[in-house]
C-alpha positions in Angstrom: 0.0 0.0 0.0 1.2 3.5 -0.9 -1.6 5.7 0.4 -4.1 5.4 3.2 -7.1 7.5 4.3 -8.3 7.9 7.9 -11.5 9.4 9.3 -13.4 9.8 12.6 -17.1 9.2 12.9 -19.7 9.4 15.7 -19.4 11.0 19.1 -16.3 12.4 20.9 -13.9 10.3 23.0 -10.7 11.3 24.7 -8.3 9.4 22.4 -9.3 10.3 18.9 -6.3 12.5 18.1 -4.0 10.0 19.8 -5.4 7.2 17.6 -4.9 9.3 14.5 -1.4 10.1 15.6 -0.6 6.5 16.2 -1.8 5.5 12.7 0.1 8.3 11.1 3.3 7.5 13.0 3.1 3.9 11.9 2.4 4.9 8.3 5.6 7.1 8.4 7.6 4.1 9.5 6.5 2.2 6.4 6.7 5.1 4.0 3.0 5.2 3.4 1.1 8.5 2.8 -1.7 9.2 5.1 -4.6 11.4 4.2 -7.3 12.6 6.7 -11.0 12.9 5.6 -12.6 16.0 7.0 -16.0 15.5 8.9 -16.1 11.7 8.7 -18.4 10.0 6.3 -20.1 13.3 5.6 -16.8 14.6 4.1 -16.2 11.4 2.3 -19.6 11.7 0.5 -19.1 15.4 -0.4 -16.3 15.9 -3.0 -16.3 19.7 -2.1 -15.0 18.9 1.4 -11.2 18.9 1.3 -8.8 16.3 2.7 -5.6 16.8 4.7 -2.2 15.3 4.0 -1.2 14.2 7.5 2.4 13.2 6.9 4.2 15.2 4.2 7.8 14.0 3.9 6.7 11.1 6.1 6.5 13.3 9.2 3.3 13.9 11.2 2.1 17.5 10.8 2.7 19.7 13.9 -1.1 20.4 14.3 -1.7 16.7 15.1 -1.2 16.7 18.9 -1.9 13.3 20.5 -2.5 14.9 23.9 -5.3 17.2 22.7 -8.9 16.2 23.0 -11.4 16.0 20.2 -10.3 15.2 16.6 -8.3 17.4 14.3 -10.3 15.9 11.4 -13.7 16.7 12.7 -16.6 14.1 12.8 -20.2 13.7 11.9 -23.1 11.4 12.7 -23.5 10.4 9.0 -22.9 6.8 8.3 -22.8 4.5 5.3 -26.1 3.0 4.3 -25.4 -0.6 3.1 -28.6 -0.6 1.0 -27.8 2.7 -0.8 -25.9 1.6 -3.9 -25.7 5.1 -5.2 -24.1 6.4 -2.0 -21.5 3.5 -2.0 -20.7 4.3 -5.6 -20.0 7.9 -4.7 -17.7 6.8 -2.0 -15.9 4.4 -4.3 -15.4 7.2 -6.9 -14.0 9.6 -4.2 -11.5 7.0 -2.9 -10.5 6.1 -6.5 -9.9 9.8 -7.3 -7.7 10.2 -4.3 -5.9 6.9 -5.1 -6.6 5.5 -1.7 -5.3 1.9 -1.1 -6.9 1.4 2.3 -9.3 3.1 4.7 -9.1 3.4 8.5 -12.4 4.3 10.2 -12.3 5.4 13.9 -15.7 4.8 15.2 -18.2 2.6 17.1 -21.3 0.5 16.3 -22.7 2.9 13.7 -19.4 3.1 11.8 -18.9 -0.7 12.0 -22.4 -1.4 10.5 -21.5 0.2 7.2 -17.9 -1.0 6.8 -18.8 -4.3 5.1 -19.9 -2.5 2.0 -16.8 -0.3 2.1 -14.5 -3.4 2.4 -15.8 -4.6 -0.9 -14.3 -1.4 -2.4 -11.0 -1.0 -0.6 -9.4 -2.8 2.4 -11.1 -1.2 5.4 -10.4 -1.6 9.2 -12.1 -0.2 12.3 -10.2 1.5 15.0 -12.6 1.3 18.0 -13.1 4.4 20.0 -15.5 3.2 22.8 -14.6 4.3 26.3 -16.8 1.5 27.7 -13.8 -0.9 27.6 -16.1 -3.7 26.4 -14.0 -4.9 23.5 -11.2 -6.6 25.3 -10.8 -10.4 25.7 -9.4 -12.1 28.7 -8.4 -15.0 26.5 -9.1 -16.2 22.9 -12.3 -18.1 22.5 -14.0 -16.2 25.4 -16.9 -15.0 23.1 -17.8 -18.6 22.4 -18.8 -19.1 26.0 -21.9 -17.0 25.5 -25.2 -18.8 24.5 -28.1 -17.0 22.8 -31.5 -18.4 23.7 -34.9 -18.1 22.0 -36.7 -14.7 22.7 -39.6 -16.3 24.5 -37.4 -18.2 27.0 -37.4 -17.0 30.6 -33.9 -17.5 32.0 -32.7 -16.4 35.4 -29.7 -14.0 35.4 -29.8 -13.7 31.6 -28.5 -10.6 29.9 -31.1 -9.3 27.3 -29.7 -7.8 24.1 -31.7 -7.0 21.0 -34.6 -9.0 22.4 -32.6 -12.2 23.0 -31.6 -13.6 26.4 -27.9 -14.5 26.7 -26.2 -16.7 29.3 -22.6 -17.6 29.8 -21.2 -21.1 30.3 -19.0 -21.5 33.4 -15.3 -21.2 32.5 -12.3 -22.6 34.3 -9.9 -20.8 32.0 -7.1 -19.1 34.0 -5.5 -15.9 32.7 -3.4 -13.0 33.8 -3.0 -9.4 32.6 0.0 -10.3 30.5 -2.1 -12.7 28.4 -5.1 -10.4 27.9 -5.9 -9.8 24.2 -6.8 -6.2 24.9 -6.3 -4.6 28.3 -8.1 -1.3 27.9 -9.7 0.5 25.0 -8.4 4.0 23.9 -9.8 6.7 26.1 -11.0 4.4 28.9 -8.3 5.6 31.4 -9.2 9.2 30.8 -12.9 8.5 31.3 -12.2 6.6 34.5 -10.1 9.5 35.8 -12.8 12.1 35.0 -15.5 9.9 36.5 -13.6 9.2 39.7 -12.7 12.8 40.1 -16.4 13.8 39.7 -17.5 11.3 42.3 -14.9 12.7 44.7 -16.1 16.2 44.3 -19.8 15.4 44.5 -19.1 13.3 47.6 -18.0 16.3 49.6 -21.0 18.3 48.6 -23.4 15.4 49.6 -21.7 15.0 52.9 -21.8 18.7 53.7 -25.5 19.1 52.9 -26.7 15.7 53.9 -27.8 14.7 50.5 -27.8 11.5 48.4 -26.1 12.0 45.1 -26.5 9.6 42.2 -23.7 9.7 39.6 -24.4 8.0 36.3 -21.6 7.2 33.9 -21.6 5.8 30.3 -21.2 2.1 29.5 -24.7 0.8 28.6 -24.4 -3.0 29.2 -20.7 -2.7 30.3 -19.9 -1.8 33.9 -16.1 -1.2 33.5 -16.4 2.6 33.6 -18.7 2.5 36.7 -16.3 0.1 38.4 -13.4 2.4 37.6 -15.3 5.3 39.2 -14.8 3.4 42.5 -11.5 5.2 42.7 -13.6 8.2 43.8 -14.8 6.2 46.8 -18.6 6.1 46.3 -20.6 4.3 49.0 -22.5 2.1 46.6 -21.6 0.9 43.2 -24.1 -0.5 40.7 -23.0 -2.3 37.5 -25.3 -3.8 34.8 -23.5 -7.2 35.0 -25.3 -7.8 38.3 -29.0 -7.7 38.8 -30.2 -4.8 40.9 -31.9 -5.9 44.2 -34.0 -2.9 45.2 -34.6 -4.1 48.8 -30.9 -4.5 49.5 -30.2 -1.1 47.9 -32.8 0.7 50.0 -31.5 -0.9 53.2 -27.9 0.0 52.4 -28.9 3.6 51.7 -30.7 3.8 55.0 -27.7 2.3 56.8 -25.3 4.9 55.3 -27.6 7.9 55.4 
């Protein structure tokens, strides 16, 4: 490959510029040109939106600061519609005109859903940007331990996703941190730091005024971020991986308050 393109799509996370910088640095090592697509898929679909040469003379441009938040390329909520053949044809024409040999998309679920159609045009990879830390594997084959059941089945302690109950087979696989496939996702550490700091600050206010403060963090079905917020020393920690028992929660609140 001689020339790659990279874009950022979806919402903001702490490590977007750092991810771009890492890709550009690696491209420089292999003498590959790297071009940035402005405003994500929106810019890719609009030929009037310019692109940026991120490593002239195989050196990252000085504006690309890996410690700065946000993304130097900008982003949008526009995604690829796999059923829109005209849209895909426009993207193919734009990539061909730029002589792009491969595409790197920094994004999440919405970005991933449209990448299959793009991969038929040019080699395409996803650089995940979730702060939820729910992409790592403790060991290879771990996803195969999950079982999807029929929608009408009632199963105790099942996790419901997209209308299907999921359960996990007991595992006796031993692992340690050195063997983990992916320890943390980009931006997770920053999100934990900010969440824990927020809990610390709110805690003092709640103590001073005898209030009960509820702090909600992101994560959806993943409790890693909430668990990381424990560094802020909350009195109670609730994660989606464990079923909420209201009676126990109420009793614990009364005990603390």
